C-alpha positions, 0 to 999 in steps of 0.5 A, spaced: 475 509 483 471 512 477 470 509 470 474 512 464 471 517 460 466 513 456 465 507 460 459 506 465 461 507 472 458 500 475 459 503 482 457 510 482 456 511 489 463 509 491 469 513 493 476 512 493 482 511 497 486 517 499 480 521 500 477 523 507 472 518 508 476 512 512 473 510 518 479 507 523 476 500 524 478 495 519 471 493 517 465 496 520 458 494 518 452 498 518 445 494 518 440 495 513 436 489 515 437 485 521 442 480 522 447 485 518 455 482 518 461 486 520 466 486 515 466 484 507 470 485 501 468 490 496 469 491 489 471 497 485 470 499 477 476 499 473 482 503 476 486 509 474 490 510 480 495 505 477 499 510 474 501 514 480 507 509 481 512 506 477 513 499 475 520 499 474 523 494 470 529 490 471 534 495 474 542 495 475 546 496 481 549 503 481 551 508 485 546 513 488 548 520 490 544 526 493 544 533 491 550 535 495 554 529 493 555 527 500 550 521 500 552 515 496 550 508 496 550 502 491 543 499 490 538 497 485 532 501 483 526 497 486 520 502 485 518 509 485 512 514 485 512 521 483 515 523 490 519 517 493 524 512 490 525 505 493 532 502 493 534 495 494 541 495 497 546 488 496 544 486 502 537 486 501 535 492 505 530 497 502 531 505 503 526 510 501 528 517 499 525 523 496 526 523 489 527 531 489 533 530 494 537 525 489 542 528 484 540 530 477 543 524 474 539 520 478 533 523 477 534 523 470 535 515 470 529 514 474 525 518 469 528 514 463 526 507 467 519 510 468 518 511 461 521 504 459 516 501 464 510 505 461 513 503 454 513 496 455 507 491 455 508 490 463 503 484 465 496 486 469 498 481 474 503 483 479 501 481 486 498 475 489 495 474 495 494 467 499 487 467 503 487 463 509 483 457 506 488 456 501 485 460 495 490 465 491 487 472 488 491 475 483 491 482 480 495 489 480 497 492 486 493 498 488 495 499 495 490 499 501 483 502 500 476 502 503 469 501 500 462 500 501 458 494 499 451 492 499 449 484 498 442 481 497 439 475 494 433 477 490 429 473 485 434 467 486 440 471 484 446 474 488 447 481 487 453 485 489 452 493 489 446 492 483 450 487 479 449 479 479 455 476 482 455 471 476 457 477 471 463 479 476 470 475 475 471 469 478 475 471 484 469 474 487 465 468 487 471 464 490 472 469 495 465 471 497 463 465 501 469 465 505 468 472 507 461 471 509 463 465 513 468 469 516 463 475 518 457 471 520 461 465 523 457 460 519 460 454 515 459 457 508 463 453 503 459 454 497 455 459 493 449 455 494 450 455 502 451 463 501 444 464 498 441 459 503 444 463 508 442 470 506 435 467 504 434 464 511 435 472 514 431 475 509 435 476 503 438 483 505 440 488 502 446 488 507 450 494 507 458 493 509 464 497 510 470 494 509 478 496 508 484 492 506 488 490 500 486 492 493 487 489 487 485 491 480 483 484 477 485 482 470 478 481 468 475 487 471 474 492 476 478 492 483 477 487 489 479 489 496 481 483 501 480 484 508 486 482 512 482 477 516 482 473 510 489 473 508 494 467 511 497 469 518 504 470 515 501 475 509 497 479 514 502 480 519 507 482 514 502 488 512 499 489 518 503 495 521 502 499 514 495 498 514 495 500 521 498 507 519 494 507 513 488 507 517 490 512 522 491 517 517 484 516 515 481 520 521 478 526 520 483 530 524 489 528 519 490 533 514 489 532 506 497 532 505 498 527 511 493 523 508 495 523 501 502 522 503 501 516 508 496 513 502 502 514 497 507 511 501 504 505 504 502 503 497 509 504 495 511 500 501 506 494 499 509 495 491 516 494 494 515 488 498 511 484 492 517 486 487 522 484 492 519 477 493 518 476 486 525 477 484 528 472 490 523 467 487 525 468 480 532 467 482 530 461 486 531 464 493 525 461 496 527 463 503 525 470 502 524 474 508 520 481 508 525 487 509 522 493 512 522 499 508 527 505 512 526 512 510 532 516 509 531 524 509 537 527 505 535 534 505 539 536 511 546 534 507 549 541 506 555 542 502 558 546 508 565 549 508 569 545 513 563 540 515 566 533 514 562 529 519 555 525 516 551 523 522 544 519 522 539 521 527 533 517 528 526 521 528 520 518 531 513 521 529 508 524 534 502 520 531 500 513 529 500 514 521 507 517 521 513 513 518 519 513 523 525 515 519 533 516 519 535 523 517 542 524 514 545 530 516 552 534 516 554 537 522 560 538 526 558 534 532 552 530 534 549 536 538 549 540 532 546 534 528 541 533 533 539 541 534 539 541 526 534 535 526 530 537 531 529 544 528 527 541 521 522 536 525 519 540 531 514 535 535 518 529 533 522 525 538 529 524 537 532 517 537 539 514 536 544 518 533 551 515 530 556 518 525 556 515 518 560 515 512 556 514 505 
């Protein structure tokens, strides 16, 4: 994440999520001196990517339709970016559809919601993550990301990428000892213990590569939390999406697929957070995560004489793809399967069922 124009970039050598730099392991450490660790949290400069997805304000339940008029669903707008829209049905299920496949009135509604959200004084903190030691880190959700971090002890101070730890926001000081303790498997419960630990091994610097959940902090910059530091419940909820995101960072993945995966998983995390906050605000504490389902509506044609609507499951041929349900108009299940297979070559065709929307 680069600094805004006119601002100094505190981490000039670092790169951003969504570019071809990610390594397939969650945190791979490159030792500069002996006793290097394996994973560590990292920090970025002030984020500018937040505008890529809309923080939709409180919405009403309404009927959504596709361009053909055959798909209809009663749902609330939960979150959206420039490509996908996430809708929450009355039963709590989440469905994601492509913005371009919705009707013109629906697209106008989303644009108005986007404009209202941008005009409002939305809080900078919209996401909280609980660490396995009970601490909570809060900020604005960025999605999954990766970064390198250099840590050292020099002249009595702890330095993170050439910045004194004491100059960084409080969240860093809360998390850093826990991270190093988890990495080195040492009982490091304080910054003093961390300084002593580093001094015993030469002080550094040590270079780390880590990936996890990224938050923009209210005070300054972005913090990235490895899944290993989250509570088991939260880590389990986001692990499938994190695995898809990691797989999309391989060198043989196209830029288009990498970008789409990064954007989709960011939106899925955002939807998870927004739905949980809604349930909690309504006093419904027994919230359970709902996996987002992707619906493809592009094969719903207004064909004369074709009245049946079919829902066909397709399974991606790679580990970063997102399984989806293709909604298609066809005379029978065989025609539906054939249409979908032509649209998704190489994908495995799964369950197929007649549906009415």
